[in-house]
Structures are given as C-alpha cells and as structure tokens.
N, C-alpha and C positions, 0 to 999 in steps of 0.2 A: 328333796329326796332324803337327806340323811343327816348325819352327824351323830356322833357316838354317845347316845345317852339312853339309859333305861329310866323307868318312871321316877325313881328316887333322885335322879340327876336332872330331870327334865326342866325344872324351874330355873336352875342355874344356866342350863343350856339355852333356854328360851330368852332369858334376859341378855345373855351373851350374843345371841343371834340378832336381837333387836338392835344392838349397837353396831353390828356388822352390816345391817341392811343397806346402809348408805354406800358400802364398798362392794356390794355384790356385782358380779359380772352379769351381763345380759347375754353372754355367749350361749348358743344352743347346743354346741358339741364340745367335747374335750379338745379337739383340734383348734376350734375357734378360740377357746379359752387360752390355750397355749400361745396362740398367735398374738394375743393382746397383752401378754405379760411384759413388763418393762424389761428393757435390754439387759440391765444389770442383774436380773434374776432369771432370765430365760434359760441360760446354760444349766444352772443347778436344778431348775424346775423340770427341764427335760431329762436330766440325769435321774431325778427322783422318780419321774413317771416311768422311765425305762427300767429302773431297778424294781419298781412295784410290778410292772407288767411281766418282767422276767421271772419274778419269784412268787407272785400271788397264786394260790392254788386254783385249779380249774373250777369253773362255776361262777366265780365273781365276774361281774361285767363292769367295764368302765362306762361312766355316764356323768351327766351334769345334775346338780341339785343345790339348792340354797345359794346359787350364784358361784359355785365352785365345782371343780371336777372331783370325782371319787369313784369308788368301787363298791358295788352293792350286790346283794343276792336278788336276782330278777324274779318277777312274779311266776315265771314258768317253773322255777325251782321252789319258791316259797310264796304261794298264792295269797297268803294272809297279808303280806306286805308289812310295812312299818306301823306299829300300834298307834303312833301319833297321827298318822294319815295313811290308812291302808291302801290308798291309791299309789303311794310311793313304794318302791322296792325297799327291802330291808337293808339299811345302810351298814357299811363295815369300815371303810377307810376313805379319807378324803385329803385333798391338799389345796391350799389357797395362797395366793399372793395378796396379803392384806396391806393396809396403808403403811404400817411400821414394822412388819415382819412377814416371814413365810410361815404358814401354819400347816401342821400335819395333824389330822384327826384319825383316831383309831379306836373304834368302839370296843374291840376285844381287850385292849390294854386297860380299859376302865372297868370292864366286867369280870376280868380274870386276875385276881391278885398275884397268881404265880407268874403270869405273863408280864405284869407290871414290874414285879421284882426282878425278873430276868432282864427286862429292858433297862431298868435303873442300874443294874450291875454292869451290863454291856456298855451302857452309855460312857462310863468311865474309861473303857478300853478304846473308845472311838472318838472321844472329844475331851478337850481340856477345859471346855466351857462348862459353867454351871447349867444343869438341866433346868430349862424354863418351861414348866409344865403346869397347865391349869386344869380346871374341871373338864374342859372340852377340847383341849388341844396342846400340842407341843409347839413352842414358838422358837423361831430362829431369826435373830435380829439381822444377821448378815448372811448372804449367800454362802460364803466360805465356812460358815458354822454348821452347815447341814451335813450330817454323817450319812451320805448316800448308801454306803454299803450296809450300815446298820438298819436303815429304813427298808432296804430290800430284804434283809434277814427277818425283820419284824413282819413284813408282808407275808412271809412264808410260814409263819408259826401257827396258823389256824385255818383249817379247811372250812368249806361252806357248811358241811354237816356239823362240825364242832361249833361253829358260830351260831347256827340255828338252835342247837341244843342248849348252849349257854344263854342265848337270848331268851328262849322260852322258859328256861329254869328261872332266870332273874325276873322275867315279866310276871310269871305266876307267883313268885315269892313276894313281889311288891304290890300285888292286887289285894 
C-alpha cells in the first residue's frame, strides 16, 4: 500500500523495504495487526492508533499495506492511486512494530520542508530523546519513547486535499 516516498526517495525506500520484508505481518486488517503486536508494545501502539484516528482529517482511511497498518487516500477520492503501484491507494501515514523499534511513517513530513521543520521543533518540546529519523521513518527504540500527543498533532497537520496537491506537485517535479 504505502510508505512515504516520492520518486527521488524511492530507491532508498525500496532498499529499506527489502530489509523489512522478513518482518512484515501477514495480518489482513488493522485490528488483526494490533492483536499480534507484542505485549510490551501493545499499549503504546494502541495509543498511537487512537491519537491518529482522533486527529487525522476526514478522507484518509485506515488500512493494511507492506505488512503494516496505515492511513491512505482511498481510490474513491484519488483514483490514480500510488504512482509506484496504481492499484494501491495513495499512502500518507503508517505505523509498524519492527524487530528493534516502533516505526512511524509520514509521507507529508518528507514532502513538505515546513512540516518537517515544525515536527523537529516540536519534538524537543515532547521528548528528551534524540530524534531518530531516517529517510522513510521515525524510529522509537522503547515504547515509553513514543510522544503520542505529538503524533496525534502531526496526523492533523495535512488534509487529504493538501496531501494530494503536494504529492502531485512533487511527482510532476520529479518526472
């Protein structure tokens, strides 16, 4: 289904995804995914999910993709789908329990420098930990490191319409 990359970031993302293939869940629904999360991560993953659901603008739908759960623009709103695989809905945000960390994926944060700057500034207000951020995810080594309130606020920062416009602008720029 997703993960947050535009054409110029795709190579890095694809190599990252290949490494994660072994850890992907076979769950068919977000509820099934949440049911299989290890006990020590279940509480915070549920808190993250609830914060996202409470704050994410109308139009995004919760779904599964790449063996993790996430939020995407469905085909009924954006029929073109994801450029990497148009059969997939346009990805926006995802979360995963990986082998050594909890991961949060947010396409908008990588496509919008202003949103990234906001997040980096806000991070310091919500966490004393160093921000562990790669090309395709934000990593949390321990469940107690997850700033749930900040994730909820991040989820609220971009509407479906804004995400589609930014995605198309960056897609055209990189063709």
